[in-house]
C-alpha positions in Angstrom: 40.7 -9.3 28.5 43.8 -11.1 28.2 47.1 -10.0 29.6 50.1 -10.2 27.6 53.9 -9.0 27.8 55.5 -6.7 24.8 59.0 -5.9 25.0 59.1 -6.3 28.7 55.8 -4.5 29.8 52.5 -6.2 31.0 49.7 -4.9 28.9 45.9 -6.2 28.5 44.1 -6.6 25.4 40.3 -7.1 24.3 39.5 -10.2 22.7 37.6 -8.7 19.8 40.3 -6.4 18.8 43.0 -8.7 19.1 41.2 -10.2 16.0 42.5 -7.5 13.6 46.3 -7.5 12.8 46.1 -4.1 11.2 45.4 -2.6 14.3 47.5 -2.7 17.8 45.8 -1.7 21.3 46.6 -1.8 24.9 45.6 -1.2 28.3 48.5 -0.8 30.6 49.0 -2.5 34.1 50.2 -0.6 37.1 52.6 -3.4 37.5 53.7 -3.2 33.8 57.7 -2.6 34.4 58.2 -5.1 37.0 60.9 -3.3 38.4 58.5 -2.4 41.9 57.5 1.2 40.4 54.2 2.3 39.7 53.8 2.2 36.1 51.9 5.7 35.7 51.7 7.5 32.6 50.5 11.2 33.7 52.5 14.0 34.6 50.4 15.1 37.4 50.8 11.9 39.2 54.7 11.9 39.6 56.8 14.7 40.8 59.4 13.6 38.6 58.7 14.4 34.8 61.6 12.3 33.7 60.0 9.3 35.1 56.7 9.9 33.0 58.9 10.6 29.7 60.8 7.4 30.5 57.5 5.3 31.1 56.1 6.8 27.8 59.1 6.1 26.0 58.8 2.3 27.4 55.4 2.1 26.0 55.9 3.6 22.8 58.7 0.7 22.5 56.2 -2.0 23.5 53.4 -0.9 21.1 55.9 -0.2 18.3 55.5 3.4 17.6 58.0 6.5 17.8 58.0 8.3 21.3 56.7 11.3 19.3 53.6 9.4 17.8 52.1 8.9 21.3 49.6 11.3 21.8 47.6 11.9 25.4 44.9 14.5 25.5 44.6 16.9 28.3 41.4 15.6 30.2 38.8 17.7 31.8 35.9 15.6 31.6 34.4 17.4 28.7 33.4 16.6 25.4 36.3 18.1 23.2 37.3 15.8 20.4 40.7 16.5 18.3 41.4 14.7 15.1 45.1 13.8 15.4 47.2 13.9 12.5 51.5 13.6 12.7 51.1 17.5 12.7 49.4 17.6 15.8 51.0 19.6 18.6 50.6 19.3 22.5 48.8 22.5 22.8 46.2 21.0 20.5 45.1 18.3 23.2 44.4 20.8 25.8 40.6 20.4 27.6 40.3 17.3 25.3 39.0 13.8 26.2 38.5 12.1 22.9 41.0 11.6 19.9 40.2 10.1 16.5 42.5 9.5 13.8 43.1 7.6 10.6 46.7 7.9 10.1 49.0 5.0 10.6 51.3 4.8 13.0 49.7 7.1 15.4 49.0 5.9 18.8 46.0 7.7 20.5 45.2 7.1 24.2 43.5 8.2 27.3 44.3 7.8 30.9 42.2 6.7 33.7 42.0 5.7 37.2 38.3 4.7 37.5 36.8 6.7 34.4 35.6 4.3 31.5 38.2 4.3 28.7 36.4 3.3 25.3 38.3 2.2 22.3 36.7 2.1 18.8 37.8 0.8 15.6 36.2 1.2 12.3 37.1 -1.9 10.3 35.8 -0.3 6.8 37.2 3.2 6.8 40.4 2.3 9.0 39.9 5.0 11.6 40.3 4.7 15.2 39.2 6.3 18.5 40.1 6.7 22.1 37.8 8.0 24.7 37.7 9.3 28.3 34.2 8.7 29.7 33.9 9.6 33.4 30.3 10.1 34.8 30.1 13.7 33.3 31.5 12.2 30.0 29.3 9.7 29.8 26.2 11.8 30.8 27.2 14.7 28.4 27.5 11.7 25.4 30.9 11.8 24.2 31.2 8.2 22.9 27.9 9.1 21.1 29.5 12.6 20.1 32.8 11.2 19.2 31.2 8.4 16.8 29.3 11.5 15.2 32.9 13.0 14.8 34.3 9.8 13.2 31.1 9.8 10.8 32.0 13.5 9.7 35.7 13.1 9.4 36.3 9.7 8.1 32.7 8.8 6.8 32.2 6.0 9.4 29.1 3.7 9.5 28.5 2.9 12.9 27.7 -1.0 12.3 31.3 -0.9 11.0 32.8 0.0 14.3 34.2 -2.5 16.8 34.0 -1.1 20.4 35.9 -2.0 23.6 34.8 -0.9 27.1 38.2 -1.0 29.7 39.0 -1.7 32.8 37.0 1.2 34.9 35.2 1.2 38.2 32.1 -1.2 38.3 28.7 -0.7 39.6 29.2 -2.7 42.9 32.2 -0.2 43.7 30.6 2.9 42.6 28.0 4.6 44.8 27.1 8.2 43.7 24.9 11.1 44.9 22.0 12.9 43.9 23.8 15.1 41.6 25.0 12.3 39.6 21.9 10.3 39.6 19.5 13.3 38.5 21.8 13.6 35.6 21.9 10.2 34.8 18.1 9.8 34.8 17.9 13.2 32.8 20.0 11.4 29.9 18.8 7.9 30.2 15.4 7.7 31.8 15.5 4.8 34.1 17.0 1.7 32.2 16.5 -1.4 34.3 19.7 -2.3 37.0 21.5 1.0 35.4 21.0 2.3 39.0 20.8 0.3 42.1 19.2 2.3 44.8 21.5 2.4 48.2 20.6 5.1 50.8 18.3 7.7 50.5 19.6 10.0 47.6 22.3 7.3 46.6 22.9 4.7 44.1 25.3 2.4 42.5 25.7 3.5 38.9 27.1 1.1 35.9 29.0 3.3 33.9 29.8 0.2 31.5 26.0 -0.1 30.8 25.7 3.7 30.3 28.3 3.9 27.6 26.9 0.4 26.0 23.8 2.1 25.5 25.3 5.3 24.0 27.0 2.7 21.6 24.0 0.8 20.8 21.9 4.2 20.2 24.7 5.4 17.8 24.3 2.4 15.7 27.2 0.0 16.8 26.2 -3.6 16.7 25.6 -5.2 20.1 27.9 -8.5 19.0 30.8 -5.7 18.2 30.8 -4.5 21.6 33.0 -5.8 24.5 32.9 -4.9 28.0 36.3 -5.8 29.5 34.6 -6.6 33.0 37.7 -5.4 34.9 36.9 -3.3 37.6 39.7 -0.9 38.9 38.6 -0.7 42.8 38.4 -4.7 42.9 41.5 -5.4 40.8 43.7 -2.3 42.4 46.5 -4.7 42.3 46.5 -4.3 38.5 45.0 -0.9 37.8 45.1 2.7 39.8 42.0 3.7 41.3 41.3 7.2 42.4 38.5 6.1 45.0 41.5 3.9 46.4 43.7 6.9 46.9 46.1 6.4 43.7 47.7 9.2 42.0 48.7 7.3 39.2 47.0 6.5 35.8 47.0 3.8 33.6 46.5 4.6 29.7 44.2 2.7 27.3 45.2 3.4 23.5 45.0 2.3 20.2 47.2 2.5 16.8 47.0 1.7 13.1 49.7 -0.4 12.2 52.2 1.0 9.4 53.3 -2.2 8.3 
């Protein structure tokens, strides 16, 4: 991934998605603003709602969309997927963990602080998705279900999708317990290196590879999948990490250009 500056904000971009001028995308940096204040986008992460409003307005300016065209779901680690249009209201995005759209000038984004953000771009139908995939969403196949929704709504063919797996907690930093391991084995079996055993009943889970497996199984070509490779725990100076005790949330989003 490459760090860029846009309208004064520090943002991260994926190499593959950056090749397509008809889409804009980003992952925010916790130090995006440069004024010393953590650049968090979640209302639940800060006592001052006006502070978050101001950050969202800065982000909208940096990616070239109107403030009322920046859509965040209210995430609950489930698999509800919403198709976003200019008519979509805040109430429509409650208990939602993935957004899709084929309308230009609409930015769809998810927030994270260790969970996996996944961005999808269908080059043929010109449609996009933003997915929030923590371990619960991953074992519930939210990425696969989002692709299926794109197929249903837009006629997407998985082989036309470019997929980007964003900054999130890496396997080395992500030890989980028996409940998570059981669910992972139920869904994925035991792919090599997906789980590295540590203490009895515990192991380290690779969420990047788990979501890549889902993308491949859905029909996305391997050469169209990019793993950003930035661990939120190891790169805590750039990204919020819940396991590090951070309350802030960074964002990953994508927008179809209206020019």
